[in-house]
Each structure stands twice: as structure tokens, then as C-alpha cells.
C-alpha beads as a LAMMPS data file, in Angstrom:
LAMMPS data file: protein, C-alpha beads

300 atoms
299 bonds

1 atom types
1 bond types

-500.0 500.0 xlo xhi
-500.0 500.0 ylo yhi
-500.0 500.0 zlo zhi

Masses

1 110.0

Atoms # bond

1 1 1 -378.171 -170.737 192.653
2 1 1 -377.621 -173.781 195.442
3 1 1 -380.740 -173.034 197.075
4 1 1 -382.826 -175.981 195.814
5 1 1 -380.057 -178.037 197.019
6 1 1 -380.017 -176.904 200.545
7 1 1 -383.293 -176.772 201.691
8 1 1 -384.295 -178.594 204.851
9 1 1 -382.598 -179.630 208.103
10 1 1 -379.383 -181.106 208.216
11 1 1 -377.620 -183.174 210.874
12 1 1 -375.327 -181.217 213.435
13 1 1 -373.648 -183.299 215.682
14 1 1 -370.168 -183.708 217.430
15 1 1 -367.865 -186.425 216.133
16 1 1 -365.985 -187.998 218.684
17 1 1 -362.685 -190.256 217.918
18 1 1 -360.005 -188.705 219.985
19 1 1 -357.185 -186.076 220.131
20 1 1 -357.593 -182.552 218.478
21 1 1 -360.603 -181.091 217.298
22 1 1 -361.649 -179.614 213.757
23 1 1 -364.519 -177.382 213.110
24 1 1 -366.322 -177.854 209.989
25 1 1 -368.761 -175.578 208.556
26 1 1 -372.336 -177.000 207.671
27 1 1 -375.502 -175.735 206.550
28 1 1 -376.895 -176.266 210.011
29 1 1 -373.856 -174.783 211.739
30 1 1 -370.592 -175.857 213.001
31 1 1 -369.695 -179.449 213.449
32 1 1 -367.030 -180.530 215.445
33 1 1 -364.889 -183.592 214.608
34 1 1 -362.486 -184.722 217.185
35 1 1 -359.410 -186.662 216.164
36 1 1 -358.558 -187.577 212.406
37 1 1 -360.722 -190.171 210.916
38 1 1 -359.093 -193.224 209.332
39 1 1 -361.812 -195.084 207.524
40 1 1 -363.828 -192.440 205.427
41 1 1 -367.003 -193.061 203.091
42 1 1 -368.348 -190.334 201.334
43 1 1 -371.316 -189.730 199.067
44 1 1 -370.446 -186.364 198.250
45 1 1 -368.602 -186.230 194.761
46 1 1 -367.259 -182.586 195.702
47 1 1 -365.759 -183.619 199.028
48 1 1 -364.368 -186.761 197.161
49 1 1 -362.917 -184.587 194.548
50 1 1 -361.157 -182.339 197.494
51 1 1 -359.992 -185.321 199.446
52 1 1 -358.397 -186.897 196.455
53 1 1 -356.804 -183.277 195.493
54 1 1 -355.160 -183.564 198.877
55 1 1 -354.065 -187.056 199.069
56 1 1 -356.420 -188.359 201.389
57 1 1 -357.819 -191.751 200.533
58 1 1 -361.047 -193.200 201.000
59 1 1 -362.615 -196.332 201.745
60 1 1 -366.061 -195.991 200.351
61 1 1 -367.621 -194.117 197.459
62 1 1 -370.657 -193.965 195.179
63 1 1 -370.930 -195.701 191.993
64 1 1 -371.457 -195.120 189.139
65 1 1 -368.315 -192.940 188.409
66 1 1 -369.513 -189.835 186.410
67 1 1 -366.182 -187.623 186.761
68 1 1 -363.475 -188.581 184.352
69 1 1 -360.723 -187.089 186.792
70 1 1 -361.653 -189.657 189.396
71 1 1 -361.847 -192.790 187.419
72 1 1 -358.659 -193.882 188.826
73 1 1 -360.529 -194.398 192.177
74 1 1 -362.540 -197.139 190.921
75 1 1 -360.054 -199.897 190.709
76 1 1 -361.179 -202.413 192.792
77 1 1 -359.333 -201.246 195.996
78 1 1 -362.193 -199.222 197.367
79 1 1 -365.827 -200.515 198.012
80 1 1 -368.657 -199.035 196.567
81 1 1 -371.093 -198.354 198.588
82 1 1 -374.309 -197.456 196.691
83 1 1 -375.577 -194.552 194.320
84 1 1 -375.479 -190.840 195.094
85 1 1 -379.104 -191.106 196.305
86 1 1 -379.339 -194.794 197.726
87 1 1 -376.798 -196.100 200.194
88 1 1 -375.689 -199.715 200.472
89 1 1 -376.418 -199.903 204.490
90 1 1 -374.681 -203.464 204.479
91 1 1 -371.300 -202.549 202.624
92 1 1 -371.321 -199.281 204.808
93 1 1 -371.680 -201.124 208.111
94 1 1 -368.860 -203.816 206.847
95 1 1 -366.325 -200.810 206.424
96 1 1 -366.757 -200.021 210.237
97 1 1 -366.076 -196.201 209.012
98 1 1 -364.924 -193.351 211.433
99 1 1 -366.740 -190.812 209.085
100 1 1 -369.401 -190.716 206.966
101 1 1 -369.891 -187.570 204.266
102 1 1 -373.186 -186.999 202.811
103 1 1 -373.995 -184.164 200.215
104 1 1 -376.991 -182.540 198.200
105 1 1 -378.047 -185.746 196.917
106 1 1 -378.160 -187.942 199.659
107 1 1 -379.446 -185.499 202.227
108 1 1 -382.426 -187.601 202.884
109 1 1 -380.193 -190.335 204.213
110 1 1 -378.383 -188.508 206.685
111 1 1 -380.313 -190.024 209.684
112 1 1 -380.178 -193.883 209.107
113 1 1 -376.663 -193.172 208.036
114 1 1 -375.631 -191.632 211.417
115 1 1 -376.651 -194.443 213.272
116 1 1 -373.927 -196.428 211.532
117 1 1 -370.953 -193.616 212.209
118 1 1 -370.879 -189.770 212.589
119 1 1 -372.031 -188.270 209.546
120 1 1 -371.314 -184.628 208.407
121 1 1 -373.342 -182.968 205.813
122 1 1 -371.292 -181.734 202.950
123 1 1 -374.371 -179.761 201.245
124 1 1 -373.178 -176.308 200.271
125 1 1 -373.750 -173.951 203.310
126 1 1 -373.669 -170.788 201.024
127 1 1 -374.851 -169.641 197.645
128 1 1 -371.260 -168.580 197.132
129 1 1 -369.441 -171.189 195.598
130 1 1 -366.165 -169.566 195.879
131 1 1 -366.608 -169.326 199.605
132 1 1 -367.666 -173.074 200.022
133 1 1 -364.847 -174.266 198.170
134 1 1 -362.289 -172.477 200.091
135 1 1 -363.971 -173.446 203.452
136 1 1 -364.126 -177.009 202.777
137 1 1 -360.930 -177.263 201.201
138 1 1 -359.237 -175.992 204.196
139 1 1 -361.374 -177.527 206.718
140 1 1 -360.854 -181.174 205.170
141 1 1 -356.783 -179.954 205.469
142 1 1 -357.133 -179.420 209.050
143 1 1 -358.995 -182.172 209.562
144 1 1 -356.496 -184.550 207.807
145 1 1 -352.998 -182.658 208.508
146 1 1 -352.887 -181.313 204.736
147 1 1 -352.700 -177.685 205.761
148 1 1 -350.048 -176.705 203.260
149 1 1 -351.378 -178.407 200.392
150 1 1 -354.981 -176.978 201.315
151 1 1 -353.371 -173.560 201.462
152 1 1 -351.884 -174.007 198.187
153 1 1 -354.936 -175.465 196.409
154 1 1 -356.928 -172.074 198.121
155 1 1 -354.152 -169.605 196.752
156 1 1 -354.175 -170.930 193.269
157 1 1 -357.848 -171.041 192.859
158 1 1 -357.899 -167.478 193.984
159 1 1 -355.486 -165.850 192.041
160 1 1 -357.152 -167.817 188.914
161 1 1 -360.456 -166.792 189.953
162 1 1 -358.986 -162.915 190.131
163 1 1 -357.492 -163.283 186.641
164 1 1 -360.700 -164.835 185.030
165 1 1 -362.807 -161.976 186.451
166 1 1 -360.645 -159.484 184.997
167 1 1 -361.285 -161.350 181.689
168 1 1 -364.720 -161.433 181.815
169 1 1 -365.370 -157.885 182.827
170 1 1 -366.834 -155.952 179.835
171 1 1 -366.335 -158.918 177.776
172 1 1 -370.144 -159.254 176.905
173 1 1 -373.226 -160.862 178.177
174 1 1 -373.382 -164.501 178.542
175 1 1 -375.962 -167.161 178.737
176 1 1 -375.777 -170.423 180.393
177 1 1 -377.771 -172.975 178.358
178 1 1 -378.159 -176.655 179.152
179 1 1 -378.867 -179.049 176.446
180 1 1 -380.799 -182.283 177.539
181 1 1 -380.737 -184.350 174.236
182 1 1 -382.861 -182.355 171.625
183 1 1 -384.214 -180.131 174.596
184 1 1 -382.703 -176.829 175.755
185 1 1 -383.165 -174.651 178.708
186 1 1 -381.544 -171.527 180.247
187 1 1 -380.356 -170.303 183.744
188 1 1 -379.549 -167.126 184.821
189 1 1 -378.783 -165.570 188.299
190 1 1 -379.911 -166.856 191.250
191 1 1 -380.037 -170.460 189.541
192 1 1 -378.150 -173.428 190.126
193 1 1 -375.445 -172.331 187.753
194 1 1 -375.692 -168.577 188.874
195 1 1 -372.212 -168.960 190.197
196 1 1 -371.112 -168.487 186.520
197 1 1 -372.392 -164.840 186.952
198 1 1 -371.735 -164.203 190.671
199 1 1 -368.184 -166.119 191.013
200 1 1 -366.711 -166.065 187.614
201 1 1 -367.932 -162.714 186.772
202 1 1 -369.723 -163.094 183.531
203 1 1 -372.300 -160.735 182.819
204 1 1 -375.802 -162.154 182.634
205 1 1 -377.796 -161.641 179.562
206 1 1 -380.994 -162.216 181.300
207 1 1 -381.884 -161.418 184.847
208 1 1 -385.596 -162.849 184.811
209 1 1 -384.861 -166.423 184.116
210 1 1 -387.134 -168.770 186.286
211 1 1 -384.891 -170.519 188.904
212 1 1 -386.226 -173.929 188.213
213 1 1 -383.950 -177.190 188.619
214 1 1 -383.637 -178.068 185.254
215 1 1 -383.684 -174.212 183.992
216 1 1 -386.341 -172.461 181.995
217 1 1 -387.233 -174.369 178.772
218 1 1 -386.554 -172.122 175.482
219 1 1 -386.628 -172.555 172.005
220 1 1 -384.085 -171.822 169.307
221 1 1 -385.710 -169.003 168.171
222 1 1 -385.461 -167.321 171.807
223 1 1 -381.801 -168.085 171.805
224 1 1 -381.729 -166.411 168.210
225 1 1 -383.788 -163.375 169.688
226 1 1 -381.931 -162.795 172.696
227 1 1 -378.436 -162.950 171.118
228 1 1 -376.279 -163.932 173.583
229 1 1 -372.426 -162.777 173.308
230 1 1 -371.402 -165.725 175.166
231 1 1 -372.861 -169.206 175.229
232 1 1 -371.989 -171.162 178.290
233 1 1 -373.240 -174.614 177.315
234 1 1 -373.705 -177.898 179.625
235 1 1 -374.486 -180.983 178.002
236 1 1 -376.689 -182.932 180.667
237 1 1 -376.808 -185.987 178.578
238 1 1 -372.924 -186.518 178.579
239 1 1 -373.050 -185.664 182.551
240 1 1 -375.098 -188.610 183.191
241 1 1 -374.242 -190.656 180.347
242 1 1 -377.765 -190.980 178.753
243 1 1 -378.457 -191.327 175.263
244 1 1 -379.188 -188.498 172.773
245 1 1 -377.817 -185.962 170.801
246 1 1 -374.747 -184.156 172.082
247 1 1 -374.860 -180.319 172.862
248 1 1 -373.094 -179.337 169.646
249 1 1 -375.411 -181.340 167.609
250 1 1 -378.636 -180.165 169.500
251 1 1 -377.213 -176.296 168.543
252 1 1 -376.178 -176.700 165.413
253 1 1 -378.986 -175.144 163.430
254 1 1 -379.400 -172.146 161.422
255 1 1 -381.058 -170.049 164.390
256 1 1 -378.378 -170.537 166.809
257 1 1 -375.656 -169.956 164.192
258 1 1 -376.733 -166.353 163.831
259 1 1 -376.109 -165.610 167.526
260 1 1 -373.146 -163.185 168.209
261 1 1 -371.667 -166.042 170.090
262 1 1 -371.988 -168.676 167.493
263 1 1 -370.468 -166.151 164.794
264 1 1 -367.576 -164.971 167.162
265 1 1 -366.830 -168.474 168.442
266 1 1 -367.671 -167.599 171.908
267 1 1 -369.189 -170.779 173.013
268 1 1 -367.671 -172.770 176.123
269 1 1 -368.791 -176.413 176.078
270 1 1 -367.991 -176.658 179.850
271 1 1 -366.735 -180.330 181.214
272 1 1 -370.084 -181.408 182.218
273 1 1 -368.949 -183.680 185.297
274 1 1 -367.074 -180.709 186.836
275 1 1 -369.563 -178.518 186.297
276 1 1 -372.823 -180.550 187.315
277 1 1 -371.651 -183.447 189.394
278 1 1 -368.072 -182.477 191.221
279 1 1 -369.001 -178.854 191.306
280 1 1 -367.756 -177.972 194.823
281 1 1 -364.561 -180.011 194.805
282 1 1 -361.428 -177.813 194.555
283 1 1 -360.024 -179.688 191.698
284 1 1 -363.272 -179.459 189.580
285 1 1 -363.717 -175.532 190.127
286 1 1 -360.352 -174.915 189.333
287 1 1 -360.551 -176.829 186.042
288 1 1 -364.024 -175.067 185.196
289 1 1 -362.073 -171.763 185.939
290 1 1 -359.066 -172.963 183.745
291 1 1 -361.263 -173.440 180.927
292 1 1 -362.955 -170.055 181.370
293 1 1 -359.816 -168.544 181.461
294 1 1 -358.616 -170.007 178.176
295 1 1 -361.869 -169.240 176.356
296 1 1 -361.646 -165.473 177.320
297 1 1 -358.195 -165.147 176.394
298 1 1 -358.538 -166.355 173.067
299 1 1 -361.109 -163.190 172.370
300 1 1 -358.656 -160.873 173.683

Bonds

1 1 1 2
2 1 2 3
3 1 3 4
4 1 4 5
5 1 5 6
6 1 6 7
7 1 7 8
8 1 8 9
9 1 9 10
10 1 10 11
11 1 11 12
12 1 12 13
13 1 13 14
14 1 14 15
15 1 15 16
16 1 16 17
17 1 17 18
18 1 18 19
19 1 19 20
20 1 20 21
21 1 21 22
22 1 22 23
23 1 23 24
24 1 24 25
25 1 25 26
26 1 26 27
27 1 27 28
28 1 28 29
29 1 29 30
30 1 30 31
31 1 31 32
32 1 32 33
33 1 33 34
34 1 34 35
35 1 35 36
36 1 36 37
37 1 37 38
38 1 38 39
39 1 39 40
40 1 40 41
41 1 41 42
42 1 42 43
43 1 43 44
44 1 44 45
45 1 45 46
46 1 46 47
47 1 47 48
48 1 48 49
49 1 49 50
50 1 50 51
51 1 51 52
52 1 52 53
53 1 53 54
54 1 54 55
55 1 55 56
56 1 56 57
57 1 57 58
58 1 58 59
59 1 59 60
60 1 60 61
61 1 61 62
62 1 62 63
63 1 63 64
64 1 64 65
65 1 65 66
66 1 66 67
67 1 67 68
68 1 68 69
69 1 69 70
70 1 70 71
71 1 71 72
72 1 72 73
73 1 73 74
74 1 74 75
75 1 75 76
76 1 76 77
77 1 77 78
78 1 78 79
79 1 79 80
80 1 80 81
81 1 81 82
82 1 82 83
83 1 83 84
84 1 84 85
85 1 85 86
86 1 86 87
87 1 87 88
88 1 88 89
89 1 89 90
90 1 90 91
91 1 91 92
92 1 92 93
93 1 93 94
94 1 94 95
95 1 95 96
96 1 96 97
97 1 97 98
98 1 98 99
99 1 99 100
100 1 100 101
101 1 101 102
102 1 102 103
103 1 103 104
104 1 104 105
105 1 105 106
106 1 106 107
107 1 107 108
108 1 108 109
109 1 109 110
110 1 110 111
111 1 111 112
112 1 112 113
113 1 113 114
114 1 114 115
115 1 115 116
116 1 116 117
117 1 117 118
118 1 118 119
119 1 119 120
120 1 120 121
121 1 121 122
122 1 122 123
123 1 123 124
124 1 124 125
125 1 125 126
126 1 126 127
127 1 127 128
128 1 128 129
129 1 129 130
130 1 130 131
131 1 131 132
132 1 132 133
133 1 133 134
134 1 134 135
135 1 135 136
136 1 136 137
137 1 137 138
138 1 138 139
139 1 139 140
140 1 140 141
141 1 141 142
142 1 142 143
143 1 143 144
144 1 144 145
145 1 145 146
146 1 146 147
147 1 147 148
148 1 148 149
149 1 149 150
150 1 150 151
151 1 151 152
152 1 152 153
153 1 153 154
154 1 154 155
155 1 155 156
156 1 156 157
157 1 157 158
158 1 158 159
159 1 159 160
160 1 160 161
161 1 161 162
162 1 162 163
163 1 163 164
164 1 164 165
165 1 165 166
166 1 166 167
167 1 167 168
168 1 168 169
169 1 169 170
170 1 170 171
171 1 171 172
172 1 172 173
173 1 173 174
174 1 174 175
175 1 175 176
176 1 176 177
177 1 177 178
178 1 178 179
179 1 179 180
180 1 180 181
181 1 181 182
182 1 182 183
183 1 183 184
184 1 184 185
185 1 185 186
186 1 186 187
187 1 187 188
188 1 188 189
189 1 189 190
190 1 190 191
191 1 191 192
192 1 192 193
193 1 193 194
194 1 194 195
195 1 195 196
196 1 196 197
197 1 197 198
198 1 198 199
199 1 199 200
200 1 200 201
201 1 201 202
202 1 202 203
203 1 203 204
204 1 204 205
205 1 205 206
206 1 206 207
207 1 207 208
208 1 208 209
209 1 209 210
210 1 210 211
211 1 211 212
212 1 212 213
213 1 213 214
214 1 214 215
215 1 215 216
216 1 216 217
217 1 217 218
218 1 218 219
219 1 219 220
220 1 220 221
221 1 221 222
222 1 222 223
223 1 223 224
224 1 224 225
225 1 225 226
226 1 226 227
227 1 227 228
228 1 228 229
229 1 229 230
230 1 230 231
231 1 231 232
232 1 232 233
233 1 233 234
234 1 234 235
235 1 235 236
236 1 236 237
237 1 237 238
238 1 238 239
239 1 239 240
240 1 240 241
241 1 241 242
242 1 242 243
243 1 243 244
244 1 244 245
245 1 245 246
246 1 246 247
247 1 247 248
248 1 248 249
249 1 249 250
250 1 250 251
251 1 251 252
252 1 252 253
253 1 253 254
254 1 254 255
255 1 255 256
256 1 256 257
257 1 257 258
258 1 258 259
259 1 259 260
260 1 260 261
261 1 261 262
262 1 262 263
263 1 263 264
264 1 264 265
265 1 265 266
266 1 266 267
267 1 267 268
268 1 268 269
269 1 269 270
270 1 270 271
271 1 271 272
272 1 272 273
273 1 273 274
274 1 274 275
275 1 275 276
276 1 276 277
277 1 277 278
278 1 278 279
279 1 279 280
280 1 280 281
281 1 281 282
282 1 282 283
283 1 283 284
284 1 284 285
285 1 285 286
286 1 286 287
287 1 287 288
288 1 288 289
289 1 289 290
290 1 290 291
291 1 291 292
292 1 292 293
293 1 293 294
294 1 294 295
295 1 295 296
296 1 296 297
297 1 297 298
298 1 298 299
299 1 299 300
């Protein structure tokens, strides 16, 4: 699921600033953060999403912004510190941060970043996205004195997931499809989007999909022949602001129209930024869960 993201060694260190300590779970083991960081730089969009939901401000964030729900943060009052892949070390150094948060797309930069300030890797530490989001939300809540807010967010997410899993049970088999302009590929259990099955409870149509980064390339004839009850569609073109046909345009053809999913209107065009970029943010995952609840409720 997240395995392709979390390979390699991560930095495990003790961050010292003073006062009480908070233990943060990472892929390489627990990291102890001393005190409450005041100047924060984050390259992990999921962490940015959760910090924002908790009411914790950041001093530095990556650009460009691909998440509509976070657009308000890019009002000029915060420093952009490079892209998700390439930090702007000069800007980061000028901020004199107390804490730098990296993620899956910035893992190669942990070592040089840690020379500027204590750095924590927020790459998913587990393939269980529910556990990752809950743990990171509660630990960030503890670190910044936002325990009550963190508990409320996690409790709401848990109850929503319970509701969703009740709706997806016996509701038919689903297939995650990514459109990338005119191209299509599919994902199954064990892939980067395997959590749609494991966490959201959508019964997988196929068990043997090749777990590649961008899925297993397929044809429209393939979609017609496997005939999913549900299509979960992720539009990568929209997610990265690229040129090309949108997902609904790509899938607008006679072969796909004959699938059960299309005939019954059981197609979920996921919010691409939440599904793909801010995946492990607590607001982001809640948004995805809410979208699925509404879709499955409509068929009951």
C-alpha cells in the first residue's frame, strides 16, 4: 500500500528544545521531541493538513499548493521553502526553524535538512492508513498542547469509518482506477491505494493487480470485461494540475458505459488532492471518508 513510499532508512533522533517531551512515532522508531517547537517548517502535506486542522500555524511550507483546502495558507504571510522534492535551503536557514517535518517525497533530503534544525520523517510508518492518521494526529496534538482538538478529530474519523464500513459491506466489488490524461491504470490490495479496501471496506474486484507506483496499465476493454460494481476514480491530471482530458472525459466511451458501476451510477470521482497528495492528513482522510459515505448511502 504505502510500501513503495517508505523504503530506506529514516532519521531517528532526539530533538531538544526544553521542557516536557513528546514521543513521535516514525518508520525508524520513536523520536523524542523536547518542548514545544515554535517555528515549524513542513514538507509533508499530510502533516500540514493535520497541523492546520489542529490550529497550529507553520512558518514554512512547500509550493506549489495542490490542495484546495489549504489554499488559504498561501496568502504571503508564510515562507515557501521549496517544492515537495527540492528544499530551498537558503530560505529554510533564514527562518531558523525549531522543527522540520519531512515526508515521503522529501525523504532523500533528511540528512542535509537535519543540519539546519531537528528533522522528523512523517513518511507513513505503517500500511494501515487509519493507524497512521490517528497516531500522527494525537501525537501532534500532544506536542502542541492541542489534545482536546486532536481527540475530537480522531473520534469523529473513527465513527465515520465505522459508518462507512457498515455501508460498504455487501455493497459490491470495487476497482480503483487512475486516469492520467487519456491513459488508465488500476490498483488493488497491497498497492498505494490499497487502503480503499483495507480501511474503507470496499470489497476488491481484483486481488492480483500489479502493485506498481502508477498502477497496472489497462484498456477500456479490460474495464468492460471485469465489470466492477463500483468504480473509484482518481484523476491524476487534476491532482498535479497537468494538461489533458479529465477523468470523466477519458471514461466517456461505450465500453465503460456498459459496466455495472456506470449503469447504476456507482462511480466515485475522488477529490484528487485529498486522495493523492494530503492522504495522511486528518482533515483530508475525513473528507475522503465523507465522500464515500455519501456515495454509498445514495445506493441504499
